[in-house]
N, C-alpha and C positions, 0 to 999 in steps of 0.2 A: 387566383388562389382562393380556396374555401377553407374555413375553419370549422371543424365539425365539433370538436369536444375539448373541453378544458376542465380539469379539476386540479386538486392539490399537485398531482404528479403524472398527469397524462394529457397530452395535447396532440390532436390529429389534424393534419392539413391535407388538402387535396390540391395537387398541381396538375395543370394541363401539360402537354408535352413541352410547349415552348417554355413554360415557367420552369419546369424541371430542367431543361436544357440550359437555361439562363443561371439557375442556381449552381448546376454542376460546373459551368463555365467559370463562374466566380470562384467556387471552392477549388477548382483545379489550379488557380493562381497562387494558392497558398503555398509558402509564406511570401509576402512582398515587403514587409518592413525590413530593412536592411539590419543585420546584426549589429553594425556600428551605431545604429540609432539608440540602442540600449546602453546607457551609461550609468554607472553607479553614482557618478557626480558629474554635473555640467561644468565644474570648475577643475582646472588642471591641478590646483593645490590639493584638492579633496579626494583625488582618485589614487587608488593603490593598484599599481599594474598586476599584482598577484590576484586580488579580488576581482578586477576587471576580467581577467582571464578566466577565473572561476565562473563568473557570470556568463561569458561567451560560451563556455563548455556546457553549462547547464542549460542555456538557451538553445544551443544546438541539439542536445538530446531531446528537450521537450519539443522542439520543432519537428524532429524526425518522427517522434511517437504521433504527433498530431497529424503530420502528413500521411503516415500509415493509416490512421483512423479515417482520415478524408477519403483516401483511396478505397478503403474498405466500404465506407458508407455509399460511395458512387458505383462501385463494381458489384456489390452483392444485390441481385435482384429482389431479394426478400425485404430489403430496407425501403423500397418504393413500389410495393406491388400494385398491379392494375386493380382499381376498385371503383366502382360508381363510374364517373365520367373522366377519370384520370389516374393519377398515381398517388397513393395514400402514403403518407409519413407519419408515423405515430411516434412521438418522442416524450422523454420524461423531462422534468424541469432541468436536470443536470445535462441532458442532451441539448437542450436549447441554450443553456448558458454556454456550453462548449462551442455550439454553432455560432453564438454571438461572438465569442472571442476569435474564431476563425474569420468570420465576415469582417470584424473590426480591423484584424490584421490586414486583410485585402484592401479595405477601404482606405485605411490610414497609409498603407504602403503606396496606394494610387496617388493619394494627396501629397505624399512625399516626392514621388516620381515626377509630379508636376511643379516641384519646387515650392511646396507648402504655400499656395496661393491664398490670399484673402478672398474667400469664395464669393462675397458680395461684389467686389470690384471685378473679379475675373469673369463672372458671368454676365457682365455688361459688354464684353468684348467677344468677338468670334474667337472660339479656340483654334489653335494651330492644328492642321490636319494630323500631324504625328502625335498630338496629345489627346485626341479623341478617344482612343481605346482607355486611357487612364481615366478620362471623365465619365465614360460609360460604366466602366468597372466600378468606380467610387459611387456613382449613383445607384446602381443595381444592388451592390452590397448594402448601401444605406437603406434602400427600400425593403430588402429582406429583413434587415435588422429592425426596422420600425414595426413590421408586421409581426415578428416574433416576440418583441418587447411589448407590443400591445396585447398580444395573446397571453403572455405571462401576467400582465397587470389586470387581466379580466376586462379589457376595453374593446374586445372584438366580438361582434355579434355571431353566435354560433348557428351554423347552417343545421337544417333538419337532416338527420341521417338518411341515406339512401338505401 
C-alpha cells in the first residue's frame, strides 16, 4: 500500500489488487462485536433494562447505517478507481475515522470470538485450526488500522505522485 497525499483533510492511498481484496474481506465481516458486549453497566445493580434496551436499539440502527455505508464503499467502483499501479482511495479525515471504527469493530470482534485471549501468551502456542480465520482477520484489521492512524498522525512517508 502506498500513501500519496495527506493534509488537513485529504489522504490518498493506493492499494494493489490483493491489498484491496484483503481490506474488502475484513470490511465485509462488519459487524463482529456482539450486541450483548455493549452494556451500560458491567454490574447487575447498575443496569436499567429500559436503558439497556434503548442502547441495543440505538446500536442496531447505527450498525445498519454503517453496514450500508461499508457496502456502498465496496460496491461503488468510483470509490477505488484504477490509477497508477493500483486502486486509489482518497479519504477525508472523517472517512478515515469512520474506517478506523469499522476496522476496530472487526478486530475486537475477532478477539472476542477467540475468547479474549492474552495475546502475548496465545501467540506462544500454535492456534487451533478453527481459530485461524479469527487470528488472520484480527491481524489484518490491526495492520490497516496502524497504517491509517500513522497517515493521520503524519508519520507515513508520502510517495511521489504518478
